[in-house]
PLY file of the C-alpha trace (Angstrom):
ply
format ascii 1.0
element vertex 109
property float x
property float y
property float z
element edge 108
property int vertex1
property int vertex2
end_header
-9.65 11.21 -19.31
-7.61 11.27 -22.56
-8.71 9.14 -25.54
-6.63 7.65 -28.46
-8.47 8.78 -31.63
-7.95 8.03 -35.30
-10.12 10.42 -37.37
-13.61 10.04 -35.94
-12.97 6.53 -34.35
-12.19 6.50 -30.68
-9.82 3.57 -30.20
-9.19 3.37 -26.46
-8.75 5.20 -23.22
-5.17 6.50 -22.86
-2.80 7.08 -19.92
-0.11 9.67 -20.88
3.32 9.42 -19.32
5.23 12.65 -19.67
7.57 12.73 -16.73
10.79 10.69 -16.55
9.35 8.71 -13.61
6.11 7.89 -15.36
7.93 6.80 -18.59
10.37 4.63 -16.60
7.48 2.93 -14.84
5.45 2.39 -18.00
3.59 -0.90 -18.05
6.16 -2.75 -15.94
4.61 -5.34 -13.55
1.13 -5.21 -15.07
-0.52 -8.47 -15.86
-3.30 -7.00 -17.89
-3.33 -3.84 -20.10
-6.55 -1.83 -20.20
-6.40 0.95 -22.89
-3.11 2.37 -24.04
-0.05 4.08 -22.55
1.38 7.07 -24.41
4.94 7.84 -23.75
6.04 11.33 -24.69
8.84 11.84 -25.64
9.95 8.40 -26.81
12.03 7.01 -29.69
12.41 3.40 -28.48
10.94 1.13 -25.72
11.97 -2.00 -23.76
9.86 -4.73 -22.15
12.19 -5.64 -19.28
10.00 -5.97 -16.17
6.85 -6.63 -18.29
4.85 -9.76 -17.98
2.74 -9.56 -21.14
3.54 -8.90 -24.86
2.68 -5.50 -26.25
2.09 -3.69 -29.54
3.93 -0.41 -29.96
3.39 2.40 -32.47
5.99 5.08 -32.94
4.52 8.45 -34.14
5.99 11.78 -35.17
4.90 15.21 -33.62
1.80 15.22 -35.79
0.64 11.74 -34.72
1.70 10.10 -38.08
2.52 6.44 -37.43
6.06 5.76 -38.50
6.63 2.20 -37.26
4.58 -0.51 -35.54
6.10 -3.39 -33.62
5.04 -6.28 -31.41
7.34 -7.08 -28.51
7.44 -9.89 -26.02
8.84 -9.41 -22.53
12.57 -8.68 -22.16
13.06 -7.22 -25.60
14.16 -3.79 -26.90
12.64 -2.14 -29.93
14.78 -0.58 -32.64
15.14 3.24 -32.26
12.89 5.16 -34.52
14.80 8.52 -35.06
11.93 10.70 -36.14
9.55 9.51 -33.41
8.21 11.91 -30.86
5.86 9.56 -28.92
5.07 5.93 -28.62
1.80 4.22 -27.97
1.83 0.90 -26.02
-1.22 -1.49 -26.06
-1.99 -5.11 -25.42
-0.65 -7.41 -28.11
-3.15 -7.71 -30.96
-4.80 -4.32 -30.33
-3.40 -2.69 -33.43
-4.58 -5.56 -35.64
-8.12 -5.25 -34.19
-8.06 -1.48 -34.59
-6.23 -1.75 -38.05
-3.55 0.70 -36.90
-0.37 0.74 -39.14
2.21 2.94 -40.63
0.67 6.06 -42.43
-2.25 6.36 -40.03
-2.58 9.57 -38.01
-3.30 9.14 -34.34
-4.32 11.75 -31.78
-4.56 11.89 -28.10
-7.51 13.97 -27.18
-8.88 15.11 -23.81
0 1
1 2
2 3
3 4
4 5
5 6
6 7
7 8
8 9
9 10
10 11
11 12
12 13
13 14
14 15
15 16
16 17
17 18
18 19
19 20
20 21
21 22
22 23
23 24
24 25
25 26
26 27
27 28
28 29
29 30
30 31
31 32
32 33
33 34
34 35
35 36
36 37
37 38
38 39
39 40
40 41
41 42
42 43
43 44
44 45
45 46
46 47
47 48
48 49
49 50
50 51
51 52
52 53
53 54
54 55
55 56
56 57
57 58
58 59
59 60
60 61
61 62
62 63
63 64
64 65
65 66
66 67
67 68
68 69
69 70
70 71
71 72
72 73
73 74
74 75
75 76
76 77
77 78
78 79
79 80
80 81
81 82
82 83
83 84
84 85
85 86
86 87
87 88
88 89
89 90
90 91
91 92
92 93
93 94
94 95
95 96
96 97
97 98
98 99
99 100
100 101
101 102
102 103
103 104
104 105
105 106
106 107
107 108
């Protein structure tokens, strides 16, 4: 199982969506979010079909966090042109983990 890691800290279990079908399904329809979903490639996200608010971090190819946003259902994030992947987590997760722009995040495993 892949893990979301910052330095030596393991933040959460990760699901990785790399196919168009996996990315399109995303977190839609879930009433609870365990761990994180990594969407690769991804420059913006939407929350149509979602039932819970989420935190989203947009990262470049090296995992450098470029932008962090919180979205409620039925919203679209702003595009982040240099982003290569996005990390979606339950709302409030990034505050608990103290994830913000400038951090370097990796998906290991």
